[in-house]
C-alpha positions as CSV (number, residue, x, y, z in Angstrom):
1,X,11.1,5.3,-11.0
2,X,8.4,5.0,-8.4
3,X,6.1,2.0,-8.1
4,X,2.7,2.0,-6.6
5,X,1.7,-0.8,-4.2
6,X,-1.6,-1.2,-6.1
7,X,-1.7,-3.4,-9.2
8,X,-3.0,-6.4,-10.9
9,X,-1.4,-9.1,-13.1
10,X,-2.5,-12.2,-15.0
11,X,-0.7,-15.2,-16.4
12,X,-1.8,-18.4,-18.1
13,X,-0.5,-21.8,-18.9
14,X,-2.0,-24.6,-21.0
15,X,-0.9,-28.1,-21.9
16,X,-2.4,-31.5,-22.7
17,X,-3.2,-32.3,-19.0
18,X,-4.6,-29.1,-17.6
19,X,-5.0,-25.3,-18.0
20,X,-4.5,-22.9,-15.2
21,X,-4.6,-19.2,-14.6
22,X,-2.6,-17.1,-12.2
23,X,-4.0,-13.8,-11.0
24,X,-2.2,-11.4,-8.6
25,X,-3.7,-8.4,-6.9
26,X,-1.6,-6.1,-4.7
27,X,-2.8,-3.4,-2.2
28,X,-1.2,-1.1,0.3
29,X,0.4,-2.7,3.3
30,X,3.1,-1.6,5.7
31,X,5.1,-4.7,5.2
32,X,5.4,-7.4,2.6
33,X,2.7,-10.2,2.7
34,X,1.8,-12.9,0.2
35,X,-1.4,-15.0,0.4
36,X,-1.7,-17.8,-2.1
37,X,-5.0,-19.7,-3.0
38,X,-4.4,-22.6,-5.3
39,X,-5.5,-26.3,-6.0
40,X,-4.1,-28.8,-3.6
41,X,-2.0,-30.6,-6.1
42,X,0.2,-27.5,-6.4
43,X,0.8,-27.2,-2.7
44,X,4.3,-28.5,-3.0
45,X,5.2,-25.4,-5.1
46,X,3.8,-22.8,-2.7
47,X,7.3,-21.9,-1.2
48,X,8.8,-21.5,-4.7
49,X,5.8,-19.4,-5.8
50,X,6.2,-17.1,-2.8
51,X,10.0,-16.7,-3.3
52,X,9.4,-15.7,-7.0
53,X,6.8,-13.1,-6.0
54,X,8.9,-11.7,-3.1
55,X,11.9,-11.3,-5.4
56,X,9.9,-8.8,-7.5
57,X,7.4,-7.3,-5.0
58,X,9.2,-5.7,-2.0
59,X,6.2,-4.1,-0.3
60,X,2.5,-4.5,-0.2
61,X,0.0,-7.3,0.3
62,X,-0.1,-9.7,-2.6
63,X,-3.2,-11.9,-3.1
64,X,-2.5,-14.8,-5.5
65,X,-5.3,-16.8,-7.1
66,X,-4.4,-20.0,-9.1
67,X,-7.3,-21.8,-10.8
68,X,-6.9,-25.1,-12.7
69,X,-9.1,-27.0,-15.2
70,X,-8.2,-30.5,-16.3
71,X,-7.8,-31.0,-20.0
72,X,-7.2,-34.7,-19.8
73,X,-10.0,-36.9,-18.4
74,X,-7.3,-38.9,-16.6
75,X,-6.3,-35.9,-14.7
76,X,-9.3,-36.1,-12.5
77,X,-11.0,-39.3,-11.5
78,X,-14.4,-39.9,-10.0
79,X,-14.6,-42.3,-7.1
80,X,-17.8,-44.0,-6.0
81,X,-18.1,-45.1,-2.3
82,X,-20.1,-48.3,-2.9
83,X,-20.4,-49.1,0.8
84,X,-21.9,-45.7,1.5
85,X,-24.3,-46.0,-1.5
86,X,-25.5,-49.4,-0.2
87,X,-26.0,-47.9,3.3
88,X,-28.1,-45.1,1.8
89,X,-30.1,-47.7,-0.1
90,X,-30.8,-49.8,3.1
91,X,-31.7,-46.6,4.9
92,X,-34.3,-45.8,2.2
93,X,-35.8,-49.3,2.7
94,X,-36.0,-48.7,6.4
95,X,-37.8,-45.4,5.9
96,X,-40.2,-47.2,3.5
97,X,-41.0,-49.8,6.2
98,X,-41.3,-47.2,8.9
99,X,-44.1,-45.4,7.0
100,X,-45.9,-48.7,6.3
101,X,-44.8,-49.1,2.7
102,X,-42.4,-52.0,3.2
103,X,-43.7,-54.0,0.3
104,X,-43.7,-50.9,-2.0
105,X,-41.1,-51.1,-4.8
106,X,-39.1,-48.0,-5.1
107,X,-38.5,-46.6,-8.5
108,X,-35.0,-47.8,-9.3
109,X,-33.9,-44.9,-11.5
110,X,-35.2,-42.3,-9.0
111,X,-33.5,-44.0,-6.2
112,X,-30.2,-44.2,-8.0
113,X,-30.3,-40.5,-8.8
114,X,-31.2,-39.6,-5.2
115,X,-28.4,-41.7,-3.8
116,X,-25.9,-40.3,-6.3
117,X,-26.6,-36.8,-4.9
118,X,-26.1,-37.9,-1.3
119,X,-23.0,-36.5,0.4
120,X,-19.7,-38.3,-0.3
121,X,-21.2,-41.0,-2.4
122,X,-19.5,-39.6,-5.5
123,X,-16.3,-37.6,-5.1
124,X,-13.8,-36.1,-7.5
125,X,-10.2,-37.1,-6.9
126,X,-7.3,-35.2,-8.3
127,X,-4.8,-37.1,-10.4
128,X,-1.2,-37.3,-9.5
129,X,1.2,-34.8,-11.1
130,X,4.9,-34.5,-10.6
131,X,4.8,-30.8,-9.7
132,X,8.6,-30.5,-9.9
133,X,8.3,-31.3,-13.6
134,X,5.5,-28.8,-13.9
135,X,7.5,-26.0,-12.2
136,X,9.1,-24.5,-15.3
137,X,5.6,-24.0,-16.9
138,X,4.2,-22.7,-13.6
139,X,7.2,-20.3,-13.4
140,X,6.5,-19.0,-16.9
141,X,2.9,-18.1,-16.0
142,X,4.1,-16.5,-12.7
143,X,6.6,-14.4,-14.6
144,X,3.9,-13.3,-17.1
145,X,1.6,-12.3,-14.2
146,X,4.4,-10.4,-12.5
147,X,5.3,-8.5,-15.7
148,X,1.8,-7.4,-16.0
149,X,1.6,-6.6,-12.3
150,X,4.8,-4.5,-12.3
151,X,3.7,-2.7,-15.5
152,X,0.6,-1.5,-13.8
153,X,2.4,-0.6,-10.6
154,X,5.0,1.4,-12.6
155,X,2.3,3.3,-14.5
156,X,0.5,4.2,-11.3
157,X,3.8,5.1,-9.7
158,X,4.5,7.5,-12.5
159,X,1.2,9.3,-11.9
160,X,1.9,9.5,-8.2
161,X,5.5,10.7,-8.9
162,X,4.2,13.6,-11.0
163,X,1.8,14.7,-8.3
164,X,4.6,14.5,-5.7
165,X,6.9,16.6,-7.8
166,X,4.3,19.3,-8.2
167,X,3.6,19.4,-4.5
168,X,7.2,19.4,-3.5
169,X,7.8,22.4,-6.0
170,X,4.9,24.2,-4.4
171,X,6.4,23.7,-1.0
172,X,9.7,25.1,-2.2
173,X,7.9,28.1,-3.7
174,X,6.1,28.8,-0.4
175,X,9.3,28.3,1.6
176,X,11.0,31.0,-0.4
177,X,8.2,33.4,0.6
178,X,8.9,32.5,4.3
179,X,12.6,33.0,3.8
180,X,12.1,36.4,2.3
181,X,9.6,37.4,5.0
182,X,11.8,36.3,8.0
183,X,14.1,39.3,8.1
184,X,11.2,41.7,7.9
185,X,9.8,40.2,11.1
186,X,12.8,41.4,13.1
187,X,12.8,44.8,11.4
188,X,9.1,45.3,12.2
189,X,9.6,44.3,15.8
190,X,12.5,46.8,16.1
191,X,10.3,49.6,14.7
192,X,7.2,48.7,16.9
193,X,9.3,48.3,20.1
194,X,11.0,51.7,19.5
195,X,7.6,53.4,18.9
196,X,6.1,51.8,22.0
197,X,8.9,52.7,24.3
198,X,9.1,56.3,23.0
199,X,5.4,56.6,23.4
200,X,5.6,55.6,27.0
201,X,8.7,57.8,27.8
202,X,7.6,61.0,26.1
203,X,5.6,62.1,29.1
204,X,8.8,62.0,31.0
205,X,10.8,63.9,28.4
206,X,13.0,60.9,27.9
207,X,13.9,58.7,24.9
208,X,14.7,55.0,24.7
209,X,18.3,54.0,25.0
210,X,19.5,52.7,21.6
211,X,21.8,50.1,23.3
212,X,18.9,48.7,25.3
213,X,16.7,48.6,22.2
214,X,19.4,46.8,20.3
215,X,19.7,44.2,23.1
216,X,16.0,43.5,23.1
217,X,15.8,43.2,19.4
218,X,18.8,40.9,19.4
219,X,17.1,38.6,21.9
220,X,13.9,38.6,19.8
221,X,15.8,37.9,16.6
222,X,17.5,34.9,18.2
223,X,14.2,33.6,19.5
224,X,12.4,33.8,16.1
225,X,15.4,32.8,14.0
226,X,14.1,30.1,11.6
227,X,17.1,30.0,9.3
228,X,18.3,26.6,10.6
229,X,14.8,25.0,10.1
230,X,14.5,26.5,6.6
231,X,17.9,25.1,5.6
232,X,17.0,21.6,6.9
233,X,13.6,21.6,5.2
234,X,15.3,22.6,1.9
235,X,17.8,19.8,2.4
236,X,14.9,17.3,3.0
237,X,13.2,18.5,-0.2
238,X,16.4,17.8,-2.2
239,X,16.6,14.3,-0.7
240,X,12.9,13.9,-1.6
241,X,13.7,14.9,-5.2
242,X,16.5,12.3,-5.4
243,X,14.1,9.6,-4.1
244,X,11.6,10.4,-6.8
245,X,14.3,9.4,-9.4
246,X,15.4,6.3,-7.5
247,X,15.0,2.9,-9.1
248,X,14.9,1.2,-5.8
249,X,11.9,0.9,-3.4
250,X,11.8,4.1,-1.4
251,X,8.3,4.1,0.2
252,X,9.6,3.5,3.7
253,X,12.3,6.1,3.4
254,X,9.9,8.7,2.0
255,X,7.5,7.9,4.9
256,X,10.3,8.7,7.4
257,X,11.4,11.9,5.5
258,X,7.8,13.2,5.5
259,X,7.9,13.0,9.3
260,X,11.0,15.3,9.2
261,X,9.1,17.7,6.8
262,X,6.4,18.0,9.4
263,X,8.9,18.4,12.3
264,X,10.6,21.4,10.6
265,X,7.3,22.9,9.4
266,X,5.9,22.8,12.9
267,X,9.0,24.4,14.4
268,X,9.0,27.2,11.8
269,X,5.3,27.9,12.5
270,X,5.8,28.0,16.3
271,X,9.0,30.2,16.2
272,X,8.1,32.7,13.5
273,X,5.9,34.9,15.7
274,X,4.4,36.3,12.5
275,X,0.9,36.0,11.0
276,X,2.1,35.9,7.4
277,X,4.6,33.2,8.0
278,X,2.2,31.2,10.1
279,X,-0.4,31.4,7.3
280,X,2.1,30.2,4.7
281,X,3.3,27.4,6.9
282,X,-0.3,26.2,7.3
283,X,-0.5,25.9,3.5
284,X,2.9,24.1,3.5
285,X,1.7,21.7,6.1
286,X,-1.4,21.0,4.0
287,X,0.8,20.1,1.1
288,X,3.0,17.9,3.3
289,X,-0.1,16.0,4.5
290,X,-1.2,15.4,0.9
291,X,2.3,14.1,0.1
292,X,2.1,11.8,3.2
293,X,-1.1,10.3,1.9
294,X,0.3,9.6,-1.5
295,X,3.5,8.2,-0.1
296,X,1.4,5.5,1.7
297,X,0.9,4.0,-1.7
298,X,4.6,3.9,-2.7
299,X,6.5,0.6,-2.7
């Protein structure tokens, strides 16, 4: 069962003190990386949150967003910096005097509203929560988000798996064409070589020596022999089919195996010395490249 590295999951938790939402988004990444953005009062739980996610997500970048809204007014308190407010008030008086309006009376309500909007005069302070007591509830929301995330990754992985199966089957089909064509390459070489030599020797009333022809054809046959590479590529395709059914993360293994696909395909194309086989191998390499691109998204 393949899993995609792309997915999204959401979980919620509500109680008398606050409501919070956990959202997780995963994208392709060579390794495993978790980035958590959350309110400061939950900072003590960051390590536990990471461990829970890493226990489920083994590959990919995970962006976690935790937002919180206080349900209880006591959960968040507003603090007024009286000294700073008085300093702003005195500054306004100085400005009034500087412009020659020292005796002018400022509108009290307007001044209060202005000072209230000044930086740091009024600030929200988070209430204290025992986050260890909150952890079971936070964990429940994380597990909900992970379930939704995994469900999406599994569904996407199934789509990718079907595509990979079709492409692997197409490679096997084309490889059979190469395997059937390979013996004909040697036979055609034998025929062409004999015709060429006889054409050259007919003016001298001589014919090619069969033993010499056999020796040359044997050397050629050994040079263009692709049996070993075909056998290895078939073996790699069987391994690939097993990986498609695996319940464990196989993205990295597949990535390595695709490199072996390419290695064997390149060797076959270079050794074959035949236009038909080379053409088929170009098509096989095209399918291998498409598989490689898809495998980049497998966990």
